[in-house]
N, CA, C and O of each residue as an XYZ file, in Angstrom:
272
protein
N      86.099    121.483    102.590
C      86.523    120.466    101.662
C      86.565    119.123    102.381
O      87.140    119.015    103.465
N      85.973    118.123    101.799
C      85.932    116.790    102.383
C      86.741    115.838    101.526
O      86.609    115.813    100.302
N      87.577    115.059    102.185
C      88.375    114.052    101.485
C      87.852    112.689    101.898
O      87.732    112.401    103.089
N      87.545    111.861    100.933
C      87.058    110.517    101.201
C      88.054    109.517    100.645
O      88.394    109.565     99.463
N      88.521    108.615    101.489
C      89.466    107.589    101.060
C      88.766    106.242    101.054
O      88.008    105.922    101.970
N      89.020    105.462    100.029
C      88.417    104.135     99.958
C      89.294    103.076    100.632
O      88.826    101.968    100.895
N      90.540    103.398    100.911
C      91.453    102.488    101.586
C      91.984    103.171    102.840
O      91.931    104.394    102.966
N      92.492    102.369    103.759
C      93.051    102.931    104.989
C      94.445    103.486    104.690
O      95.316    102.771    104.195
N      94.637    104.738    104.991
C      95.933    105.383    104.824
C      96.820    104.972    105.991
O      96.429    105.116    107.149
N      98.004    104.466    105.694
C      98.952    104.045    106.721
C     100.222    104.868    106.571
O     100.790    104.964    105.484
N     100.659    105.460    107.679
C     101.832    106.338    107.664
C     102.836    105.839    108.692
O     102.466    105.515    109.820
N     104.097    105.777    108.306
C     105.181    105.434    109.215
C     106.032    106.684    109.410
O     106.598    107.206    108.450
N     106.126    107.165    110.648
C     106.934    108.338    110.984
C     108.208    107.828    111.653
O     108.147    107.143    112.674
N     109.359    108.162    111.077
C     110.654    107.742    111.624
C     111.400    108.994    112.062
O     111.627    109.898    111.258
N     111.784    109.049    113.347
C     112.523    110.191    113.881
C     113.853    109.706    114.446
O     114.015    108.530    114.772
N     114.802    110.637    114.554
C     116.150    110.268    114.979
C     116.403    110.487    116.461
O     117.393    109.977    116.986
N     115.556    111.215    117.144
C     115.792    111.511    118.562
C     114.483    111.419    119.328
O     113.428    111.763    118.795
N     114.539    110.957    120.577
C     113.327    110.991    121.400
C     112.815    112.418    121.478
O     113.609    113.349    121.612
N     111.568    112.599    121.402
C     110.801    113.849    121.451
C     110.732    114.578    120.115
O     110.064    115.608    120.024
N     111.403    114.078    119.068
C     111.285    114.709    117.754
C     109.886    114.565    117.174
O     109.478    115.357    116.326
N     109.150    113.555    117.630
C     107.797    113.358    117.095
C     106.874    114.530    117.411
O     105.852    114.706    116.748
N     107.222    115.337    118.420
C     106.374    116.489    118.740
C     106.375    117.513    117.611
O     105.455    118.325    117.504
N     107.407    117.476    116.769
C     107.440    118.380    115.622
C     106.318    118.080    114.634
O     105.904    118.951    113.870
N     105.831    116.841    114.656
C     104.809    116.412    113.703
C     103.468    116.150    114.385
O     102.597    115.504    113.802
N     103.294    116.639    115.601
C     102.079    116.365    116.369
C     100.800    116.784    115.657
O      99.844    116.011    115.589
N     100.779    117.993    115.131
C      99.585    118.476    114.430
C      99.299    117.672    113.181
O      98.145    117.372    112.876
N     100.355    117.323    112.455
C     100.215    116.527    111.246
C      99.654    115.143    111.567
O      98.735    114.670    110.897
N     100.213    114.491    112.600
C      99.744    113.152    112.969
C      98.319    113.199    113.512
O      97.528    112.292    113.256
N      97.991    114.239    114.251
C      96.624    114.397    114.753
C      95.649    114.541    113.597
O      94.586    113.920    113.601
N      95.999    115.351    112.612
C      95.130    115.526    111.445
C      94.965    114.218    110.679
O      93.866    113.877    110.242
N      96.061    113.495    110.523
C      95.975    112.219    109.817
C      95.015    111.253    110.499
O      94.174    110.631    109.849
N      95.151    111.137    111.812
C      94.340    110.156    112.535
C      92.907    110.603    112.755
O      91.998    109.773    112.752
N      92.687    111.893    112.947
C      91.347    112.358    113.283
C      90.533    112.841    112.085
O      89.306    112.748    112.096
N      91.187    113.343    111.076
C      90.439    113.833    109.915
C      90.405    112.815    108.775
O      89.425    112.740    108.033
N      91.473    112.036    108.639
C      91.531    111.058    107.552
C      91.428    109.619    108.038
O      91.500    108.684    107.240
N      91.259    109.440    109.361
C      91.179    108.097    109.959
C      92.369    107.222    109.560
O      92.221    106.019    109.345
N      93.519    107.821    109.465
C      94.730    107.093    109.084
C      95.282    106.314    110.267
O      94.978    106.598    111.426
N      96.087    105.342    109.944
C      96.824    104.579    110.941
C      98.255    105.107    110.932
O      98.906    105.101    109.888
N      98.749    105.560    112.074
C     100.093    106.144    112.156
C     100.932    105.332    113.129
O     100.526    105.098    114.268
N     102.099    104.905    112.676
C     103.082    104.233    113.526
C     104.301    105.133    113.639
O     104.635    105.870    112.711
N     104.960    105.063    114.790
C     106.105    105.927    115.065
C     107.299    105.073    115.462
O     107.191    104.197    116.321
N     108.435    105.334    114.831
C     109.689    104.660    115.178
C     110.710    105.736    115.535
O     110.902    106.701    114.794
N     111.356    105.552    116.679
C     112.427    106.453    117.101
C     113.733    105.662    117.062
O     113.884    104.670    117.776
N     114.676    106.103    116.226
C     115.958    105.427    116.069
C     117.023    106.301    116.718
O     117.271    107.424    116.278
N     117.648    105.777    117.766
C     118.678    106.538    118.471
C     119.658    105.580    119.136
O     119.298    104.457    119.487
N     120.879    106.024    119.305
C     121.841    105.210    120.051
C     121.856    105.604    121.525
O     122.494    104.933    122.336
N     121.173    106.669    121.876
C     121.014    107.064    123.261
C     122.209    107.735    123.906
O     122.141    108.076    125.087
N     123.280    107.937    123.199
C     124.469    108.477    123.858
C     124.289    109.925    124.316
O     124.869    110.320    125.327
N     123.518    110.705    123.614
C     123.325    112.099    124.001
C     122.659    112.229    125.367
O     123.103    113.006    126.212
N     121.600    111.469    125.575
C     120.906    111.510    126.861
C     121.738    110.944    127.988
O     121.730    111.464    129.104
N     122.464    109.863    127.690
C     123.295    109.229    128.705
C     124.444    110.146    129.100
O     124.768    110.278    130.280
N     125.042    110.766    128.124
C     126.201    111.625    128.346
C     125.864    112.823    129.241
O     126.694    113.267    130.035
N     124.644    113.337    129.105
C     124.228    114.531    129.847
C     123.216    114.224    130.949
O     122.498    115.117    131.397
N     123.156    112.977    131.385
C     122.136    112.562    132.344
C     122.497    112.864    133.794
O     121.645    112.719    134.671
N     123.712    113.272    134.072
C     124.149    113.481    135.449
C     123.264    114.425    136.236
O     123.054    114.220    137.431
N     122.749    115.445    135.597
C     121.907    116.423    136.288
C     120.615    115.798    136.823
O     120.019    116.313    137.769
N     120.180    114.679    136.210
C     118.930    114.041    136.628
C     119.126    112.968    137.694
O     118.142    112.420    138.192
N     120.361    112.655    138.054
C     120.607    111.581    139.012
C     119.889    111.799    140.336
O     119.418    110.834    140.938
N     119.793    113.024    140.800
C     119.137    113.291    142.083
C     117.637    112.992    142.036
O     117.029    112.720    143.072
N     117.046    113.041    140.866
C     115.617    112.725    140.738
C     115.347    111.228    140.856
O     114.212    110.824    141.111
N     116.371    110.406    140.673
C     116.232    108.953    140.682
C     117.008    108.337    141.831
O     117.729    107.356    141.646
N     116.862    108.910    143.016
C     117.517    108.407    144.225
C     119.016    108.236    144.051
O     119.607    107.281    144.554
N     119.630    109.179    143.328
C     121.071    109.208    143.099
C     121.623    107.973    142.390
O     122.779    107.598    142.585
N     120.784    107.346    141.568
C     121.256    106.229    140.732
C     122.217    106.812    139.707
O     121.934    107.845    139.099
N     123.352    106.151    139.517
C     124.344    106.642    138.561
C     123.828    106.412    137.143
O     123.672    105.270    136.710
N     123.565    107.498    136.426
C     123.023    107.429    135.070
C     124.075    107.640    133.995
O     123.760    107.565    132.808
N     125.293    107.898    134.376
C     126.368    108.133    133.406
C     127.616    107.407    133.851
O     127.702    106.913    134.975
N     128.577    107.350    132.957
C     129.829    106.642    133.276
C     130.696    107.458    134.186
O     131.785    107.020    134.557
């Protein structure tokens, strides 16, 4: 089945957490590669979850304090 669009399909994907966009990877790939769509991604987060649990990663960053 072939779909032909006369206009450019534009999609805005809004996610609430970093890495949530991976849930839609196949969908976004299909949009861009099969339908030649334009896809924009917005991640809206306050960052407190990552900051709160970042202590375990401090050793990877030369012991920079990543949490309060």
